Structures are given as structure tokens and as C-alpha cells.
N, C-alpha and C positions, 0 to 999 in steps of 0.2 A: 504494500500500500504506500502510495506517495502522498506528499503534502500538497494540498490544493489540487488534487487529481481531478481530471475531467476526462470522461470517456468520449471519444470522438466517433467511434463506429464499432459495431459488433456484428458477428455472424449470427446465424440462427441458434439461439440458446437452447432449443429443443434437441439439438444434435448431441452425439456422444462427446465430441470435442468442439468447443465454441472458442472463437478467436475474438480478441478485443484490441482495439487501438486506443491508447490513452496517452495523456500528457500530464506532467506535474513535476514536483521537485523531490529529489531524494534527501536523505539526512544531511548531506553536505551542501544542499541547496543548488545542486546541479539540475538544470532543466533536463528532463528525461522524456523522450517520446518513444513508446515501445509497443510491441505487439505481444500479447500474452495469450496463451492457450489454457483453457480450463477443461479438464477431463471430468465429465459428469459422473461417471461410475466410480472413479478412484478419488475424486476431489483434488487431484494434483493440479497445481498451477505452475506454469513456467513461462518465461518469456522466450521468444525465439529470436528477436532482434531488437536492439535498442540504440538510440542515438543520444549520447550524453553531451550536454553543452555546459561548460564550466560556469560557475556563478558569475564571474566577471563578464563573460560573453553574454550570458542571459540578461544581465543588467544593461549592457550596451544595446542589446536587441530591444528591450523594453523602452529604453530611452529613445531609440530611433523610431519606435512605433507610438511615441507619446503616451505611454501607459506605465503602470507600476509593475514591479516584480510580482506583486500579489495578483494582479489581473492578467499577467502574461499567459499562463496556461489556458485561461478562459478565452482569451483573444485568439489563441492558436486553435483551440477546439472549435470555436465559432467559425473561423475562417475556412476550416476544412470539413465542416459538417455539411454533407451533401444530402442529408435526409434519406439515406439508403437504408431500407428495411431488409434485415437478414442478408447482409453483405457477404459476398463470396470471399474466400481466402485471397484470391487474386485482387479483388477490389481493395481489400484491407492493405495488402502489400503495395499496391499502386499508390494509395493515398499516403502511406508511410513514405514512399519515395518522393511524392510531391512535397511533403513537409520537409524532408531532407534537402531537396532542391531549394525550397523557400529559405531554409537556414543558410545555404550557400549563397543565394542571391542577396541575402542581408549580411553577408560577410561574417557569419558566425563560424567559429572553429568548433568542430564536434568530433566525437569519437564514436564509431559504430562498433558494437559488440554483439556477436552472435553466439549465444550460449545460454543454456538453462541455469542461470545462477541469480544471485541477489542483485537488486537494482542499486544498492548502496556502494 
């Protein structure tokens, strides 16, 4: 669970494995955009890919967007909320890529991590 977390998109929650695209801050106040998979039968949660933006970079992005650090996750979530119901895994991955391109366009340095581990 992240601080000020906002869900951007999710797949069909009635499936055995549901995917979620979310944004928020980890305990070090890095901005994190990630895809997480939830397994309905086992209760397992793991992320498959995440983009980490250091606190200083997130602050610069918030400043460029004329918003606060507190509002930044909500601003990103709103910008990429396409009102897709029961998104496919491909749609979730494509929107994740759009967000990463958005970070690049706004001169944010980020680190991509692909691994089922903690977001901290």
C-alpha cells in the first residue's frame, strides 16, 4: 500500500488474476507508478513492473504542473483515467507506458523495476 495511492485502471476483478495500475508514494516519498496483480484464490499480491521517481524529481514535476506533492498522484491518475471498464492486461500495460513517456516528456528521471518485490 502506498501513501496517497490512486488506482488508475483495473482489469476484471471477477477473474482469477486481476491487474491494477496505480500511483502514489512509497515510504521514502518516491513517486511510484506500478502494475500489481492480485490472485483471487491465493490472495497473493505482487507487482510486475514499477516506475520509481525520486522525491526531488517528483517535487520538480509537481512544480512544473503547478500542483503540490500531495495532489500529484491524483493529477496523474486523472490525466490517465480513460474510463475503461474491465481493462485488458494489454491496455493496462499500454497506459503504464504512456505514463512513463509522460514522465520522460516532463524531464523526470525514473527507474523501472520488474520484479515481484516490495515497493519501498
